[in-house]
matplotlib code that plots the C-alpha trace (Angstrom):
import matplotlib.pyplot as plt

x = [-15.9, -19.0, -20.1, -21.2, -24.7, -25.6, -26.1, -25.9, -23.7, -21.6, -18.2, -16.9, -16.6, -15.5, -16.9, -14.9, -15.2, -14.4, -11.1, -10.9, -8.7, -5.3, -3.4, -1.0, 2.5, 1.1, 1.1, -1.8, -3.2, -5.9, -5.6, -7.1, -7.1, -9.7, -6.9, -4.9, -7.8, -8.2, -4.6, -5.5, -7.9, -5.6, -2.9, -5.7, -6.9, -3.6, -2.9, -6.3, -5.2, -1.9, -3.9, -5.7, -2.2, -0.9, -3.2, -6.8, -10.5, -13.0, -14.2, -12.3, -9.3, -11.4, -12.5, -9.5, -7.3, -8.9, -6.9, -3.7, -4.8, -4.2, -0.4, -2.3, -4.0, -0.9, 0.6, -2.1, -2.5, 1.4, 1.6, -1.7, -0.5, 2.6, 1.2, -1.2, 1.8, 4.1, 5.1, 6.8, 10.6, 11.0, 14.6, 14.9, 17.5, 15.5, 12.1, 14.5, 15.8, 12.1, 11.4, 14.2, 13.4, 9.4, 10.3, 13.8, 14.1, 11.3, 12.2, 15.8, 13.2, 11.1, 14.0, 16.4, 13.7, 12.6, 16.2, 17.1, 13.9, 14.6, 18.9, 18.7, 16.2, 18.2, 19.0, 23.4, 24.4, 21.6, 22.1, 24.2, 21.3, 19.1, 21.6, 21.9, 17.9, 17.7, 20.5, 18.2, 15.7, 17.4, 19.3, 15.9, 16.7, 14.7, 12.2, 14.7, 15.9, 13.4, 14.3, 14.4, 11.2, 9.5, 11.7, 13.0, 12.4, 10.3, 8.3, 6.5, 9.0, 9.5, 7.1, 9.2, 11.9, 9.1, 8.3, 11.8, 11.5, 8.6, 10.5, 13.0, 11.3, 8.5, 10.3, 10.6, 7.3, 5.3, 7.1, 5.6, 2.3, 1.3, 1.5, -1.0, -4.6, -7.4, -8.0, -4.2, -4.6, -7.8, -6.5, -3.3, -5.7, -7.0, -3.6, -2.2, -5.1, -4.4, -0.7, -1.8, -3.7, -0.8, 1.6, -0.9, -2.2, 1.3, 2.1, -0.9, 0.7, 4.3, 3.1, -0.2, -2.2, -2.1, -3.7, -0.7, 2.2, 6.0, 7.3, 10.2, 12.3, 9.6, 11.5, 10.2, 6.6, 7.3, 9.1, 6.2, 4.0, 6.0, 8.8, 8.9, 8.2, 4.9, 3.6, 4.8, 1.5, -0.5, 1.5, 1.5, -2.5, -2.7, -0.2, -2.5, -5.6, -4.6, -3.0, -6.6, -7.9, -5.6, -6.8, -9.9, -11.5, -14.3, -15.4, -19.2, -18.8, -19.0, -17.9, -20.7, -20.7, -17.0, -17.2, -20.3, -18.1, -15.3, -17.5, -18.8, -15.3, -14.3, -17.6, -17.2, -13.2, -15.2, -17.5, -14.1, -12.2, -12.1, -10.5, -7.0, -5.8, -7.2, -5.6, -2.6, -1.3, 1.2, -1.5, -4.5, -5.4, -6.6, -4.6, -5.8, -9.2, -8.9, -6.4, -8.6, -11.6, -9.5, -8.7, -12.0, -12.4, -9.4, -10.6, -13.8, -13.2, -10.6, -13.1, -15.3, -12.8, -12.2, -15.9, -15.8, -18.1, -18.3, -16.3, -15.9, -12.2, -11.3, -12.1, -9.5, -9.1, -9.2, -6.9, -4.3, -4.8, -3.6, -0.3, 0.5, -0.2, 3.4, 4.6, 2.0, 2.0, 5.9, 5.6, 2.3, 3.6, 6.3, 4.1, 1.5, 4.5, 6.1, 3.2, 1.6, 5.6, 4.9, 1.6, 2.3, 5.8, 8.5, 6.9, 9.2, 7.3, 7.8, 6.1, 3.1, 2.7, 3.8, 2.0, -0.9, -2.3, -5.9, -7.9, -9.5, -11.7, -9.0, -6.8, -9.0, -8.0, -4.4, -5.0, -7.1, -3.8, -1.4, -3.7, -3.5, 0.6, 1.3, -0.9, 0.7, 4.5, 3.2, 1.9, 4.9, 7.2, 5.1, 5.5, 9.3, 10.6, 9.4, 7.8, 11.1, 13.3, 11.6, 11.2, 14.8, 15.7, 13.5, 15.0, 18.2, 18.0, 14.7, 14.0, 11.6, 13.7, 10.1, 7.9, 4.9, 1.7, -0.6, -4.0, -6.8, -9.3, -9.1, -6.3, -8.0, -7.4, -3.9, -2.0, -0.9, 2.5, 2.0, -0.2, 3.3, 3.9, 0.9, 2.0, 4.6, 3.4, 2.5, 0.7]
y = [0.2, 1.2, 2.2, -0.8, -1.0, -1.8, -5.6, -8.5, -9.7, -7.1, -6.4, -4.9, -1.2, 1.5, 5.4, 8.5, 11.6, 14.3, 15.5, 19.1, 20.8, 20.7, 24.1, 23.9, 22.5, 20.7, 17.1, 15.9, 14.1, 11.5, 8.1, 7.1, 3.3, 2.2, 3.5, 0.5, -2.2, -0.4, -1.6, -5.5, -5.2, -3.5, -6.4, -8.8, -7.5, -7.4, -11.0, -12.1, -9.9, -12.4, -15.7, -14.9, -15.1, -18.2, -19.8, -18.9, -19.6, -19.7, -16.7, -14.9, -13.1, -9.6, -8.9, -10.5, -8.4, -5.5, -6.0, -4.7, -1.1, -2.5, -0.7, 3.0, 2.5, 2.0, 4.7, 7.3, 5.9, 6.8, 10.4, 10.7, 9.3, 11.1, 13.9, 13.7, 13.2, 15.7, 17.8, 21.2, 21.1, 17.4, 16.6, 14.5, 12.3, 10.8, 10.6, 8.7, 6.7, 5.8, 5.3, 2.6, 1.1, 0.5, -1.0, -2.2, -5.3, -6.8, -6.0, -7.9, -10.9, -10.2, -10.5, -13.4, -15.7, -16.1, -15.9, -18.9, -20.5, -20.0, -20.3, -24.0, -24.0, -21.2, -21.9, -22.0, -18.7, -16.9, -17.2, -14.2, -12.1, -12.8, -12.2, -8.6, -8.2, -9.3, -6.6, -4.1, -4.4, -4.4, -1.5, -0.2, 1.2, -2.0, 0.3, 2.6, -0.5, -1.5, -4.7, -5.8, -4.7, -7.2, -10.5, -10.0, -13.3, -11.1, -8.8, -6.8, -5.3, -2.7, -0.7, -0.3, 1.5, 3.5, 4.8, 4.9, 7.7, 9.3, 9.2, 11.1, 14.1, 13.7, 16.1, 19.1, 18.5, 18.6, 21.8, 23.6, 21.5, 22.0, 25.5, 26.1, 27.5, 25.0, 26.7, 25.7, 22.0, 21.6, 23.4, 21.1, 17.6, 18.5, 18.8, 16.0, 13.7, 15.5, 14.4, 10.9, 10.7, 12.3, 9.8, 7.3, 9.1, 9.5, 6.2, 5.0, 7.2, 5.9, 2.3, 1.6, -1.2, -4.6, -7.8, -9.6, -7.3, -8.8, -7.3, -6.9, -3.4, -2.0, -0.8, 2.7, 0.8, -0.9, 2.2, 4.2, 2.2, 0.6, 3.8, 6.2, 8.9, 7.1, 6.5, 9.9, 11.6, 8.9, 9.8, 13.2, 12.9, 11.6, 14.5, 17.1, 14.6, 15.2, 18.7, 20.0, 17.6, 19.0, 23.1, 21.8, 20.6, 18.3, 16.4, 16.2, 12.5, 10.1, 6.8, 5.1, 7.3, 7.5, 3.3, 3.7, 5.6, 3.4, 0.4, 2.4, 2.6, -0.9, -1.7, 0.9, -0.8, -4.3, -3.7, -2.7, -5.6, -6.9, -3.7, -3.9, -1.3, -3.7, -6.9, -5.7, -4.3, -2.4, -0.2, -0.5, 2.8, 1.3, 3.9, 6.7, 6.1, 4.1, 6.8, 9.6, 7.7, 6.3, 9.4, 10.0, 6.7, 7.6, 11.5, 9.7, 6.9, 9.4, 11.9, 9.3, 8.3, 11.9, 12.6, 9.2, 7.1, 3.7, 1.8, -2.1, -1.2, -0.3, -3.6, -5.4, -8.3, -5.8, -3.6, -6.8, -8.0, -4.3, -4.4, -7.8, -6.3, -5.2, -9.0, -10.2, -8.2, -8.6, -12.3, -13.0, -13.8, -16.0, -18.2, -18.4, -18.7, -21.9, -23.7, -23.0, -24.0, -27.0, -27.9, -26.6, -28.5, -25.8, -22.8, -19.8, -16.5, -15.5, -18.6, -18.1, -14.4, -15.3, -18.7, -18.4, -21.7, -22.9, -22.1, -24.4, -24.9, -26.8, -24.1, -22.6, -25.3, -24.1, -20.2, -20.8, -22.9, -19.7, -17.7, -19.2, -20.0, -16.3, -15.0, -17.8, -16.5, -12.7, -13.0, -14.5, -12.4, -8.9, -10.7, -11.6, -9.9, -6.8, -4.7, -5.6, -4.5, -1.4, 0.0, -0.9, 1.3, 3.9, 4.5, 4.5, 6.3, 7.9, 9.5, 12.8, 16.1, 18.4, 18.1, 16.1, 18.8, 17.6, 15.8, 18.5, 15.9, 13.2, 10.9, 8.2, 10.8, 10.6, 9.8, 6.2, 5.6, 3.2, 6.1, 6.9, 3.2, 2.8, 4.5, 1.8, -0.3, -3.4, -1.1]
z = [5.2, 6.2, 9.9, 11.9, 13.0, 17.2, 16.1, 18.3, 15.6, 14.5, 15.2, 18.2, 17.9, 20.0, 20.4, 21.3, 21.8, 19.3, 18.8, 18.2, 15.3, 14.7, 13.9, 11.1, 12.1, 15.1, 15.4, 15.5, 18.7, 17.5, 17.0, 13.8, 14.6, 11.1, 9.0, 10.1, 9.6, 6.0, 5.4, 6.0, 3.4, 1.0, 1.4, 0.6, -2.0, -3.4, -2.3, -4.5, -7.6, -7.2, -6.7, -10.2, -11.5, -9.6, -8.3, -10.8, -9.8, -12.5, -13.6, -11.0, -12.8, -14.0, -10.1, -8.3, -10.8, -9.4, -6.3, -7.5, -6.6, -3.2, -3.4, -4.9, -1.6, 0.5, -1.5, -0.6, 3.0, 3.5, 2.2, 5.0, 7.6, 7.5, 7.3, 9.7, 12.1, 10.9, 13.5, 12.8, 14.2, 13.3, 12.4, 8.7, 10.2, 12.8, 10.4, 7.8, 11.1, 11.9, 8.8, 7.8, 11.5, 9.9, 6.5, 6.2, 9.0, 7.5, 4.0, 4.3, 5.5, 2.7, 0.1, 1.5, 2.2, -1.7, -2.5, -1.1, -1.7, -5.2, -6.0, -5.7, -8.9, -10.6, -14.3, -15.0, -14.7, -13.5, -9.7, -10.2, -11.6, -8.9, -5.9, -7.7, -8.3, -4.5, -3.7, -6.0, -3.7, 0.0, -1.2, -2.2, -5.8, -7.4, -8.6, -10.7, -12.7, -15.3, -15.9, -12.3, -11.2, -12.2, -12.5, -9.3, -7.1, -5.1, -7.0, -5.0, -3.4, -5.9, -4.3, -1.0, -3.5, -4.4, -0.7, -0.2, -2.6, -1.3, 2.4, 0.9, -0.2, 2.4, 5.3, 2.2, 1.1, 3.7, 5.6, 2.6, 2.0, 5.5, 5.5, 2.4, 2.4, 1.8, -1.9, -2.7, -1.6, -3.4, -6.7, -5.9, -5.6, -9.1, -10.3, -9.2, -10.6, -14.6, -14.2, -13.0, -16.0, -18.0, -17.4, -18.5, -21.6, -22.4, -22.1, -23.9, -27.0, -26.8, -26.2, -28.0, -25.7, -27.1, -26.3, -26.8, -26.1, -26.3, -23.3, -25.5, -25.7, -23.4, -20.7, -21.0, -20.1, -17.2, -15.6, -16.3, -14.5, -11.3, -11.0, -8.1, -10.9, -12.2, -8.7, -6.5, -7.6, -5.5, -2.6, -2.9, -3.3, 0.3, 1.5, 0.2, 1.9, 5.3, 5.1, 4.7, 7.0, 9.6, 8.1, 9.2, 6.4, 6.5, 3.4, 2.3, 1.6, 4.2, 4.7, 2.9, -0.3, -0.2, -0.3, -2.8, -5.5, -5.0, -5.7, -9.3, -10.1, -9.9, -11.2, -14.3, -15.1, -14.3, -17.1, -19.3, -18.4, -22.2, -23.2, -24.8, -22.1, -19.3, -20.1, -18.2, -15.7, -17.5, -19.5, -17.1, -15.6, -12.5, -10.3, -11.7, -11.5, -7.9, -6.5, -5.9, -4.7, -2.2, -1.0, -0.3, 1.1, 3.8, 4.6, 4.8, 7.6, 9.2, 10.1, 11.5, 13.7, 14.5, 15.3, 17.5, 15.3, 15.9, 13.1, 12.6, 11.2, 14.6, 16.3, 17.7, 14.8, 12.3, 13.6, 14.4, 11.0, 9.8, 12.0, 10.5, 6.7, 5.8, 6.8, 4.9, 1.9, 1.6, 2.1, 0.5, -3.2, -1.8, -0.1, -3.0, -5.8, -3.4, -3.2, -7.2, -8.3, -6.3, -8.0, -12.0, -12.1, -11.2, -13.1, -12.9, -11.7, -15.4, -16.9, -14.6, -16.4, -20.0, -20.1, -17.6, -16.1, -16.5, -13.9, -11.9, -8.9, -7.2, -6.5, -4.1, -1.4, -2.4, -1.6, 1.3, 2.6, 1.3, 3.2, 6.6, 6.4, 5.3, 8.1, 11.0, 9.4, 9.5, 13.1, 14.3, 12.8, 14.0, 17.6, 18.1, 15.0, 13.8, 16.0, 18.8, 16.2, 15.1, 18.6, 19.0, 16.0, 16.6, 20.2, 18.5, 15.7, 15.3, 18.3, 18.2, 19.2, 18.5, 21.8, 21.5, 22.0, 24.7, 23.4, 23.7, 24.8, 27.2, 27.4, 24.6, 22.0, 22.9, 19.0, 19.0, 19.0, 15.9, 14.0, 12.0, 11.6, 9.9, 6.3, 5.0, 1.6, 3.2, 5.2]

ax = plt.figure().add_subplot(projection="3d")
ax.plot(x, y, z, "-o")
ax.set_aspect("equal")
plt.show()
């Protein structure tokens, strides 16, 4: 995530003139394309975390498992981008319309495809449950049903239910947040991180980490880890960070330093990989460690874009991958599971987690196949379904009535129409 040096073999980079500070309540005029590139890195990290379960490689589980923090990154980024593009006077209805246009059409595909693929192999009496779980995902209440969160045909969809809750509260929280002082925002960030740790410490007390948990009667632990209530602090942390940057705050931590801090955090978690609280995602404090570090990275990368600095994250291939990342996030598990299920004799999703398969280097080829298939499908979906349908729906139910402020620099710095689209989970 560091700045690209001017080398012949480096990725193309772009420079822009610095962008002026925006007054509170105005819609920022700056494009932050590097954040779109970051979305791809986070989505790929989540892909690797599922490779470690479905197609495990020798010695890679502890490292690949850190990739599940990509969801934490999406929540932080979502709060940041929505607050960055927030405009005083923007009505609640059109905002919800834009969010619906952004997430729901592709979510319907991400739920329907695995459902139709898995129904033929369902056990007697299981079909109805699978349909109900798919319905909970499509109607965005899956994360409020502990028994549905991890047992659905596409487990990654729980995070979209969290996002829907975040979107529901955003217009009301944003109106208040962007008017707070920098001192208030600083203390709010500290308080939010403390809340995140408080949730985890409470769960550790109520459900002591075990090397071999039974996963029976543990709905409270599952809900406390994956529910919107348990994760909203990450979204709010992103909101606070964006509000501070909008007010003119500039973090003293640059991109390289923020990346180094994030790497140090991950390295510390890797060193503790054999601790009982790190053996299962339900117990892991990965989100508590990574969320404030992700916030630092997002702010540092945004500041570099604002200053017109060179960034390989803004190169065209990275931006394209970032634009495909929502579809990639929604569909990668389905592709991985279908391939791994065929390789390992029709194992179910739960069986992969409860009775892990043996790591093998032969799985690397299957994982690469899953990667290329998912990318190809997502590129086509983005071009011919996701983007056209979103544009149509945004025009009909998400049009902004508040005037968009004129850019304060040359036209190249104008706010990108896709900026707000960069805030969704697969993002």
